[in-house]
C-alpha positions as YAML, in Angstrom:
chain: A
units: angstrom
residues:
- id: 1
  name: UNK
  ca: [-22.49, -65.77, 44.84]
- id: 2
  name: UNK
  ca: [-18.61, -65.60, 45.26]
- id: 3
  name: UNK
  ca: [-16.52, -68.52, 43.88]
- id: 4
  name: UNK
  ca: [-14.45, -68.49, 46.77]
- id: 5
  name: UNK
  ca: [-15.34, -68.75, 50.50]
- id: 6
  name: UNK
  ca: [-14.33, -66.21, 53.01]
- id: 7
  name: UNK
  ca: [-11.82, -69.02, 54.20]
- id: 8
  name: UNK
  ca: [-9.98, -69.05, 50.74]
- id: 9
  name: UNK
  ca: [-7.84, -66.46, 49.01]
- id: 10
  name: UNK
  ca: [-6.75, -66.96, 45.34]
- id: 11
  name: UNK
  ca: [-3.92, -64.56, 44.05]
- id: 12
  name: UNK
  ca: [-1.62, -64.49, 41.24]
- id: 13
  name: UNK
  ca: [2.13, -63.81, 41.62]
- id: 14
  name: UNK
  ca: [4.01, -62.18, 38.70]
- id: 15
  name: UNK
  ca: [7.52, -62.72, 40.02]
- id: 16
  name: UNK
  ca: [9.73, -64.45, 42.46]
- id: 17
  name: UNK
  ca: [10.09, -61.19, 44.41]
- id: 18
  name: UNK
  ca: [6.38, -60.90, 44.68]
- id: 19
  name: UNK
  ca: [5.94, -64.52, 45.84]
- id: 20
  name: UNK
  ca: [8.62, -63.67, 48.63]
- id: 21
  name: UNK
  ca: [6.66, -60.51, 49.61]
- id: 22
  name: UNK
  ca: [3.49, -62.39, 49.89]
- id: 23
  name: UNK
  ca: [5.41, -65.01, 52.08]
- id: 24
  name: UNK
  ca: [6.89, -61.95, 54.10]
- id: 25
  name: UNK
  ca: [3.31, -60.64, 54.92]
- id: 26
  name: UNK
  ca: [2.18, -64.13, 55.87]
- id: 27
  name: UNK
  ca: [5.11, -64.77, 58.04]
- id: 28
  name: UNK
  ca: [4.73, -61.71, 59.93]
- id: 29
  name: UNK
  ca: [1.43, -63.07, 60.91]
- id: 30
  name: UNK
  ca: [2.40, -66.62, 62.16]
- id: 31
  name: UNK
  ca: [2.06, -67.75, 65.71]
- id: 32
  name: UNK
  ca: [3.72, -70.63, 67.71]
- id: 33
  name: UNK
  ca: [1.83, -73.74, 66.67]
- id: 34
  name: UNK
  ca: [0.65, -72.53, 63.19]
- id: 35
  name: UNK
  ca: [0.82, -75.02, 60.39]
- id: 36
  name: UNK
  ca: [1.16, -74.03, 56.90]
- id: 37
  name: UNK
  ca: [1.19, -76.68, 54.22]
- id: 38
  name: UNK
  ca: [2.77, -75.66, 50.80]
- id: 39
  name: UNK
  ca: [1.62, -77.96, 48.15]
- id: 40
  name: UNK
  ca: [2.34, -77.83, 44.43]
- id: 41
  name: UNK
  ca: [4.61, -79.36, 41.58]
- id: 42
  name: UNK
  ca: [8.24, -79.15, 41.43]
- id: 43
  name: UNK
  ca: [9.31, -75.64, 40.71]
- id: 44
  name: UNK
  ca: [5.93, -74.09, 41.57]
- id: 45
  name: UNK
  ca: [7.52, -71.78, 44.26]
- id: 46
  name: UNK
  ca: [7.12, -73.54, 47.51]
- id: 47
  name: UNK
  ca: [10.45, -72.78, 48.96]
- id: 48
  name: UNK
  ca: [10.47, -69.32, 47.39]
- id: 49
  name: UNK
  ca: [7.16, -68.70, 49.38]
- id: 50
  name: UNK
  ca: [8.74, -70.43, 52.45]
- id: 51
  name: UNK
  ca: [11.75, -68.21, 52.33]
- id: 52
  name: UNK
  ca: [9.52, -65.08, 52.20]
- id: 53
  name: UNK
  ca: [7.52, -66.62, 55.30]
- id: 54
  name: UNK
  ca: [10.89, -66.96, 57.30]
- id: 55
  name: UNK
  ca: [11.93, -63.42, 56.39]
- id: 56
  name: UNK
  ca: [8.53, -62.00, 57.55]
- id: 57
  name: UNK
  ca: [8.60, -64.11, 60.76]
- id: 58
  name: UNK
  ca: [12.11, -63.05, 61.56]
- id: 59
  name: UNK
  ca: [14.20, -66.01, 60.95]
- id: 60
  name: UNK
  ca: [18.00, -65.38, 61.55]
- id: 61
  name: UNK
  ca: [19.05, -67.80, 58.90]
- id: 62
  name: UNK
  ca: [17.70, -67.91, 55.32]
- id: 63
  name: UNK
  ca: [15.13, -70.63, 54.54]
- id: 64
  name: UNK
  ca: [16.37, -72.94, 51.83]
- id: 65
  name: UNK
  ca: [15.14, -76.27, 50.48]
- id: 66
  name: UNK
  ca: [15.60, -78.92, 53.23]
- id: 67
  name: UNK
  ca: [15.38, -81.77, 50.81]
- id: 68
  name: UNK
  ca: [18.52, -83.55, 52.23]
- id: 69
  name: UNK
  ca: [17.93, -82.90, 55.78]
- id: 70
  name: UNK
  ca: [14.12, -83.14, 55.63]
- id: 71
  name: UNK
  ca: [13.69, -80.75, 58.64]
- id: 72
  name: UNK
  ca: [15.52, -77.51, 59.22]
- id: 73
  name: UNK
  ca: [14.87, -75.51, 62.44]
- id: 74
  name: UNK
  ca: [15.25, -71.67, 62.28]
- id: 75
  name: UNK
  ca: [15.27, -69.23, 65.11]
- id: 76
  name: UNK
  ca: [14.46, -65.57, 65.49]
- id: 77
  name: UNK
  ca: [16.41, -63.03, 67.58]
- id: 78
  name: UNK
  ca: [13.74, -61.17, 69.51]
- id: 79
  name: UNK
  ca: [12.44, -64.39, 71.38]
- id: 80
  name: UNK
  ca: [14.49, -67.24, 70.29]
- id: 81
  name: UNK
  ca: [11.21, -68.99, 69.16]
- id: 82
  name: UNK
  ca: [11.68, -71.73, 66.61]
- id: 83
  name: UNK
  ca: [10.23, -72.09, 63.06]
- id: 84
  name: UNK
  ca: [10.29, -75.65, 61.47]
- id: 85
  name: UNK
  ca: [10.49, -76.16, 57.69]
- id: 86
  name: UNK
  ca: [9.95, -79.59, 56.47]
- id: 87
  name: UNK
  ca: [10.31, -81.18, 52.96]
- id: 88
  name: UNK
  ca: [8.29, -84.31, 52.89]
- id: 89
  name: UNK
  ca: [8.91, -85.16, 49.30]
- id: 90
  name: UNK
  ca: [10.84, -88.44, 49.96]
- id: 91
  name: UNK
  ca: [8.43, -89.51, 52.81]
- id: 92
  name: UNK
  ca: [5.54, -91.78, 52.43]
- id: 93
  name: UNK
  ca: [3.10, -91.75, 55.15]
- id: 94
  name: UNK
  ca: [2.78, -91.71, 58.87]
- id: 95
  name: UNK
  ca: [5.56, -94.40, 59.52]
- id: 96
  name: UNK
  ca: [8.15, -92.36, 57.74]
- id: 97
  name: UNK
  ca: [7.03, -89.13, 59.21]
- id: 98
  name: UNK
  ca: [7.72, -90.56, 62.74]
- id: 99
  name: UNK
  ca: [11.37, -91.01, 61.57]
- id: 100
  name: UNK
  ca: [11.75, -87.20, 61.43]
- id: 101
  name: UNK
  ca: [10.13, -86.63, 64.83]
- id: 102
  name: UNK
  ca: [6.93, -85.21, 63.46]
- id: 103
  name: UNK
  ca: [5.35, -85.24, 66.97]
- id: 104
  name: UNK
  ca: [8.21, -83.01, 68.27]
- id: 105
  name: UNK
  ca: [7.93, -80.74, 65.32]
- id: 106
  name: UNK
  ca: [4.23, -80.30, 65.84]
- id: 107
  name: UNK
  ca: [4.24, -79.77, 69.56]
- id: 108
  name: UNK
  ca: [3.44, -75.97, 69.26]
- id: 109
  name: UNK
  ca: [6.93, -74.54, 70.02]
- id: 110
  name: UNK
  ca: [6.75, -72.62, 66.70]
- id: 111
  name: UNK
  ca: [5.17, -72.14, 63.48]
- id: 112
  name: UNK
  ca: [5.70, -75.24, 61.05]
- id: 113
  name: UNK
  ca: [6.05, -74.97, 57.13]
- id: 114
  name: UNK
  ca: [5.49, -78.28, 55.47]
- id: 115
  name: UNK
  ca: [6.33, -78.78, 51.77]
- id: 116
  name: UNK
  ca: [4.81, -81.74, 50.00]
- id: 117
  name: UNK
  ca: [2.35, -82.02, 52.85]
- id: 118
  name: UNK
  ca: [0.08, -84.67, 51.01]
- id: 119
  name: UNK
  ca: [2.89, -87.02, 51.63]
- id: 120
  name: UNK
  ca: [2.05, -87.04, 55.29]
- id: 121
  name: UNK
  ca: [-1.48, -85.66, 55.28]
- id: 122
  name: UNK
  ca: [-2.72, -88.35, 57.74]
- id: 123
  name: UNK
  ca: [-0.47, -87.22, 60.65]
- id: 124
  name: UNK
  ca: [-0.91, -83.41, 60.08]
- id: 125
  name: UNK
  ca: [-3.57, -81.62, 62.03]
- id: 126
  name: UNK
  ca: [-6.85, -81.00, 60.19]
- id: 127
  name: UNK
  ca: [-6.82, -77.38, 61.24]
- id: 128
  name: UNK
  ca: [-4.12, -75.64, 59.23]
- id: 129
  name: UNK
  ca: [-3.49, -73.33, 56.32]
- id: 130
  name: UNK
  ca: [-3.02, -75.01, 53.01]
- id: 131
  name: UNK
  ca: [-1.39, -73.19, 50.10]
- id: 132
  name: UNK
  ca: [-1.59, -74.69, 46.67]
- id: 133
  name: UNK
  ca: [1.13, -73.22, 44.17]
- id: 134
  name: UNK
  ca: [0.57, -73.61, 40.43]
- id: 135
  name: UNK
  ca: [2.94, -72.69, 37.54]
- id: 136
  name: UNK
  ca: [1.09, -70.43, 35.15]
- id: 137
  name: UNK
  ca: [4.21, -69.58, 33.00]
- id: 138
  name: UNK
  ca: [7.85, -68.90, 33.47]
- id: 139
  name: UNK
  ca: [7.34, -66.07, 36.05]
- id: 140
  name: UNK
  ca: [3.57, -66.15, 37.11]
- id: 141
  name: UNK
  ca: [2.24, -68.44, 39.83]
- id: 142
  name: UNK
  ca: [-1.16, -68.99, 41.19]
- id: 143
  name: UNK
  ca: [-1.37, -69.34, 44.91]
- id: 144
  name: UNK
  ca: [-4.58, -70.37, 46.55]
- id: 145
  name: UNK
  ca: [-4.80, -70.21, 50.21]
- id: 146
  name: UNK
  ca: [-7.37, -72.31, 52.20]
- id: 147
  name: UNK
  ca: [-7.84, -71.92, 55.92]
- id: 148
  name: UNK
  ca: [-9.18, -74.94, 57.84]
- id: 149
  name: UNK
  ca: [-10.39, -74.07, 61.28]
- id: 150
  name: UNK
  ca: [-11.17, -70.75, 63.03]
- id: 151
  name: UNK
  ca: [-7.43, -69.75, 63.55]
- id: 152
  name: UNK
  ca: [-6.62, -70.26, 59.85]
- id: 153
  name: UNK
  ca: [-9.86, -68.49, 58.68]
- id: 154
  name: UNK
  ca: [-8.73, -65.55, 60.73]
- id: 155
  name: UNK
  ca: [-5.11, -65.74, 59.53]
- id: 156
  name: UNK
  ca: [-6.45, -65.46, 55.97]
- id: 157
  name: UNK
  ca: [-8.56, -62.58, 56.84]
- id: 158
  name: UNK
  ca: [-5.50, -60.83, 58.40]
- id: 159
  name: UNK
  ca: [-3.20, -61.90, 55.30]
- id: 160
  name: UNK
  ca: [-5.79, -60.39, 52.92]
- id: 161
  name: UNK
  ca: [-5.87, -57.15, 54.82]
- id: 162
  name: UNK
  ca: [-2.16, -56.92, 55.19]
- id: 163
  name: UNK
  ca: [-1.53, -57.68, 51.48]
- id: 164
  name: UNK
  ca: [-4.49, -55.81, 49.84]
- id: 165
  name: UNK
  ca: [-5.95, -53.70, 52.53]
- id: 166
  name: UNK
  ca: [-9.41, -55.26, 52.41]
...
Protein backbone atom coordinates (compact mmCIF):
# COMPACT_ATOMS: atom_id res chain seq x y z
CA UNK A 1 0.00 0.00 0.00
CA UNK A 2 1.51 3.38 -0.98
CA UNK A 3 2.25 5.91 1.74
CA UNK A 4 0.91 8.77 -0.36
CA UNK A 5 -2.56 9.01 -1.85
CA UNK A 6 -3.03 9.83 -5.55
CA UNK A 7 -4.00 13.33 -4.46
CA UNK A 8 -0.52 13.83 -2.94
CA UNK A 9 2.97 14.26 -4.28
CA UNK A 10 6.19 14.40 -2.26
CA UNK A 11 9.40 15.59 -3.93
CA UNK A 12 12.86 16.80 -2.97
CA UNK A 13 14.32 19.91 -4.57
CA UNK A 14 18.10 20.10 -4.57
CA UNK A 15 18.46 23.81 -5.40
CA UNK A 16 16.73 27.16 -5.73
CA UNK A 17 16.76 26.69 -9.51
CA UNK A 18 15.06 23.30 -9.25
CA UNK A 19 12.39 24.71 -6.92
CA UNK A 20 11.76 27.47 -9.47
CA UNK A 21 11.50 24.89 -12.28
CA UNK A 22 8.93 22.91 -10.26
CA UNK A 23 7.03 26.17 -9.83
CA UNK A 24 7.21 26.91 -13.56
CA UNK A 25 5.69 23.53 -14.40
CA UNK A 26 2.92 24.08 -11.87
CA UNK A 27 2.27 27.66 -12.99
CA UNK A 28 1.80 26.58 -16.61
CA UNK A 29 -1.12 24.40 -15.45
CA UNK A 30 -3.02 26.98 -13.38
CA UNK A 31 -6.45 28.27 -14.34
CA UNK A 32 -8.44 31.29 -13.18
CA UNK A 33 -9.85 30.59 -9.73
CA UNK A 34 -7.17 28.08 -8.69
CA UNK A 35 -5.97 28.48 -5.10
CA UNK A 36 -2.40 27.41 -4.25
CA UNK A 37 -1.46 27.57 -0.57
CA UNK A 38 2.27 27.72 0.20
CA UNK A 39 3.04 26.77 3.77
CA UNK A 40 6.36 26.39 5.57
CA UNK A 41 8.80 28.02 7.91
CA UNK A 42 10.65 31.24 7.15
CA UNK A 43 13.26 30.50 4.48
CA UNK A 44 11.64 27.26 3.33
CA UNK A 45 11.28 28.47 -0.27
CA UNK A 46 7.67 29.67 -0.52
CA UNK A 47 8.55 32.81 -2.47
CA UNK A 48 11.05 30.91 -4.63
CA UNK A 49 8.32 28.44 -5.62
CA UNK A 50 5.85 31.32 -6.11
CA UNK A 51 8.36 33.05 -8.39
CA UNK A 52 8.58 29.95 -10.56
CA UNK A 53 4.79 29.63 -10.61
CA UNK A 54 4.51 33.21 -11.82
CA UNK A 55 7.07 32.59 -14.58
CA UNK A 56 5.31 29.42 -15.72
CA UNK A 57 1.93 31.15 -15.64
CA UNK A 58 3.25 34.01 -17.74
CA UNK A 59 3.37 36.96 -15.30
CA UNK A 60 4.83 40.05 -16.94
CA UNK A 61 6.43 41.18 -13.66
CA UNK A 62 8.57 39.05 -11.34
CA UNK A 63 6.97 37.57 -8.26
CA UNK A 64 8.70 38.80 -5.12
CA UNK A 65 7.76 38.68 -1.46
CA UNK A 66 4.64 40.82 -0.88
CA UNK A 67 5.33 41.06 2.89
CA UNK A 68 4.92 44.83 3.04
CA UNK A 69 2.00 45.18 0.60
CA UNK A 70 0.35 41.86 1.57
CA UNK A 71 -1.18 41.49 -1.92
CA UNK A 72 0.55 41.76 -5.27
CA UNK A 73 -1.40 41.56 -8.50
CA UNK A 74 0.36 40.33 -11.64
CA UNK A 75 -0.90 40.21 -15.22
CA UNK A 76 0.06 38.19 -18.24
CA UNK A 77 0.37 39.61 -21.70
CA UNK A 78 -1.53 36.99 -23.73
CA UNK A 79 -4.93 37.54 -22.11
CA UNK A 80 -4.43 40.21 -19.43
CA UNK A 81 -5.60 37.70 -16.80
CA UNK A 82 -4.54 38.41 -13.21
CA UNK A 83 -2.60 36.31 -10.73
CA UNK A 84 -2.80 37.31 -7.06
CA UNK A 85 0.07 36.68 -4.64
CA UNK A 86 -0.72 37.10 -0.95
CA UNK A 87 1.60 37.04 2.06
CA UNK A 88 -0.53 36.43 5.14
CA UNK A 89 2.33 36.29 7.66
CA UNK A 90 1.13 39.43 9.47
CA UNK A 91 -2.58 38.54 9.35
CA UNK A 92 -4.48 36.88 12.15
CA UNK A 93 -7.76 35.41 11.03
CA UNK A 94 -10.81 36.25 8.97
CA UNK A 95 -11.33 39.81 10.20
CA UNK A 96 -7.84 40.85 9.12
CA UNK A 97 -8.20 38.97 5.82
CA UNK A 98 -11.21 41.18 5.11
CA UNK A 99 -8.95 44.25 5.36
CA UNK A 100 -7.00 43.08 2.29
CA UNK A 101 -10.18 42.43 0.28
CA UNK A 102 -9.93 38.64 0.41
CA UNK A 103 -13.38 38.19 -1.19
CA UNK A 104 -12.29 40.21 -4.23
CA UNK A 105 -9.04 38.23 -4.50
CA UNK A 106 -10.90 34.91 -4.35
CA UNK A 107 -13.56 35.88 -6.90
CA UNK A 108 -12.13 33.61 -9.62
CA UNK A 109 -10.58 36.27 -11.88
CA UNK A 110 -7.24 34.52 -11.74
CA UNK A 111 -5.09 32.06 -9.83
CA UNK A 112 -4.27 32.92 -6.21
CA UNK A 113 -0.99 32.09 -4.44
CA UNK A 114 -1.19 32.34 -0.65
CA UNK A 115 1.93 32.33 1.51
CA UNK A 116 1.29 31.59 5.21
CA UNK A 117 -2.26 30.33 4.44
CA UNK A 118 -2.65 28.86 7.91
CA UNK A 119 -3.08 32.43 9.21
CA UNK A 120 -6.36 32.83 7.27
CA UNK A 121 -7.34 29.20 6.76
CA UNK A 122 -10.94 29.73 7.87
CA UNK A 123 -11.65 32.12 4.96
CA UNK A 124 -9.95 30.05 2.26
CA UNK A 125 -11.94 27.57 0.18
CA UNK A 126 -11.59 23.96 1.30
CA UNK A 127 -10.94 22.92 -2.32
CA UNK A 128 -7.35 23.98 -3.00
CA UNK A 129 -3.80 22.84 -3.57
CA UNK A 130 -1.76 22.85 -0.37
CA UNK A 131 2.03 22.82 -0.70
CA UNK A 132 4.09 22.27 2.43
CA UNK A 133 7.76 23.27 2.10
CA UNK A 134 10.36 22.02 4.59
CA UNK A 135 14.05 22.84 4.90
CA UNK A 136 16.19 19.69 4.73
CA UNK A 137 19.58 21.45 4.59
CA UNK A 138 21.13 24.58 3.08
CA UNK A 139 20.13 23.70 -0.50
CA UNK A 140 17.52 20.91 -0.30
CA UNK A 141 13.81 21.35 0.32
CA UNK A 142 11.00 18.83 0.72
CA UNK A 143 7.84 19.85 -1.14
CA UNK A 144 4.64 17.99 -0.33
CA UNK A 145 1.67 18.74 -2.60
CA UNK A 146 -1.81 17.80 -1.43
CA UNK A 147 -4.88 18.31 -3.61
CA UNK A 148 -8.22 18.95 -1.92
CA UNK A 149 -11.11 18.46 -4.31
CA UNK A 150 -11.38 17.02 -7.84
CA UNK A 151 -9.78 20.01 -9.62
CA UNK A 152 -6.69 19.84 -7.41
CA UNK A 153 -6.40 16.07 -7.58
CA UNK A 154 -6.35 16.45 -11.37
CA UNK A 155 -3.85 19.32 -11.08
CA UNK A 156 -1.47 17.08 -9.11
CA UNK A 157 -1.88 14.37 -11.75
CA UNK A 158 -1.07 16.89 -14.52
CA UNK A 159 1.87 18.30 -12.54
CA UNK A 160 3.24 14.81 -11.89
CA UNK A 161 3.04 14.02 -15.61
CA UNK A 162 4.60 17.37 -16.66
CA UNK A 163 7.41 16.99 -14.12
CA UNK A 164 8.19 13.28 -14.15
CA UNK A 165 6.38 11.92 -17.23
CA UNK A 166 4.30 9.47 -15.13
